[in-house]
N, C-alpha and C positions, 0 to 999 in steps of 0.2 A: 503493500499499499504506499503510495506517495504520501507526501505531507497533506495534500488535499485530494480526494478521490470522489468520484461520482458514480453511483450505480443506478441502473434502471432495473426495477423488479416487476416481474409479471404477477406474482401473488399479491392479492389485495390485503393491505394492512390497514385498519381503521384508525389506529392512533399509537402514540409513541409507547404506551403501556403494552399494548398487543405485540408491538415490536420487541420490546424487552423480554416479554414471556417466551417468545419464538426463539430468540437468540440465547436466553438463559438456559434453555433445555440443551443446546448443542455446544455451548462454549465451555471452556474448562472451568470448574468450580472455583479455582483460586483467583479468577478475574472478578473484581468487584463491579456489579452493574447497578447503577441507579438513574432514575428518571428526575429531571429538573424541569419544573414547569415554568412557562414564560412569565406569568405573574402580571402585575400591573404595569401600566406604561412607564411609571418611574423606575421599577425594577428593570424593565427591558432597556430603559436608557442607560442605567448604570451598569448593567452587565453586557450590554451590546448585543444581546440576543432577542429576537422576535418571536421565537416559537419554542416549543417544548423540545428538550434535548435528551439523548440517551448518553450516559457516561459509562465507558467500559474502561476500568483502570486495572493495570497489573501492579503497580506500585506508585510511590510518590512521584516518579519521573516518566513513566510510560503510560499514556491513555489514549483512548480514541473517543471522539465526540461525534454522535450521529444525529442527523436531523431528517425528518421525513416529510416529504411534500403531501398535500391534500389529495385524495383520490379525485380524479376529474373523469366524468362519463365519456368524454369524447377521446380519451387516451386509454390505451389497453396496459398502461404501466404507470407505476409511481417512482419517484426519485428519492434515494437516500444519499445525502451528503455525508462524507466522512473526513474528519481532520484529526490528525495526530496532535496530542497536546501534552503538556506537563501539568498532572492534575493537582499538584501541590501549589497553591498560591505563593507561598514564600520562595520556594525553590524555582518557580516560573520567573520571578524577578531577577534571579542571578544567572540563568542559563538560557540558552536557546537550543534549537536543534543542530546548529552548525558550529558553534564557537569552540574554542580551544578548551575551555573549562568543561564543555559538554563532552567533547571526544576523550579527554584524558582522564577526568575525574569521575563524571557521572556514569559513564558506561562501566568503569571498574567497580563502583559502588552497586549499581542497579541492574548490571548486565544489559544486554540489548532487549529490545521490545519486539524483535521479529516474530517471535512465537504469537504474541497478542495480534500484531497487525496481519499476519497470515491467517490466524484463526478467525478473525473477524471477517476478513475478505472471503475466505473459503465457505463460511457459514452462510453468509449473504448470497453467494452464488448458488451454493447447493439447496439451502432450505427455502429461499424466496424466489427461485428461479431468476437469479440475478445476473447482470451483466455489467462489467466495469466499463465505463466509457471515459475517455480523456476529454476534459473540457477546457484544455488550454487555449490560449488566444490563437496559436497556430492552427489548431483543429477547427475552430470557429471559422478562421479565415478560408481554410481548404474547403470546408462544407459549403460556404457561401459562394465560392468560385464554381462549385459544382451545381448550384442551385438547389441545394438540399438543406435541410435542418441538420444540426449536429446528430441528432438521434437517428436519423436515416442514413448517415454515412458510416458504413461498417468499417472503413479503413482507418477510423480513428480509434477503434478499440484497442486496448493494451493487449499485447501477446504475452501468453504466460510463459 
C-alpha cells in the first residue's frame, strides 16, 4: 500500500461500522480497529476530517486510516480511501514517513508496518471484491487524454 491508496469495491457496505466488522473478522487480532465519528462542524474543522473514519493500528507508529464513500445508485461500486498514518499524536509531531529519524530510529523500535499494510490491502481485495486503483495526477491526465474517467481506465491499476 502506498502512502495514499484508493480501492473501488463491488460489495456494498452501508456504513463505516459495517466495514469495521467485515475487516475485523479477517485481519490479525493484534491490530487495533476503531471507528471515529465525524462529529459536529467544529470537530470536523479541528480534526480536518469531514466523514467517519476507520482506524487500524499495529502500534504507536504504524496505522491505516480508511474512509468509505456513500453508495450511489448509478454506480456499481463504492470507494475506500486508505492512508498510512502515525497513530500516536505525540510521535506524529516528531517523525514523518520519510525522514532520517523515521528510517533509523522508529523502524528499529517499532519494526516495519508491511504486514499491516499488506493485510489491509489483501482483505479489501479479497473480502469486498476490491480493486486498487491509482489516483495520482499522471493517471488522471492519461485517462482524460483517452476520453475516459479514471475508473474506466484499466491501465492505471497497480500491478501486484
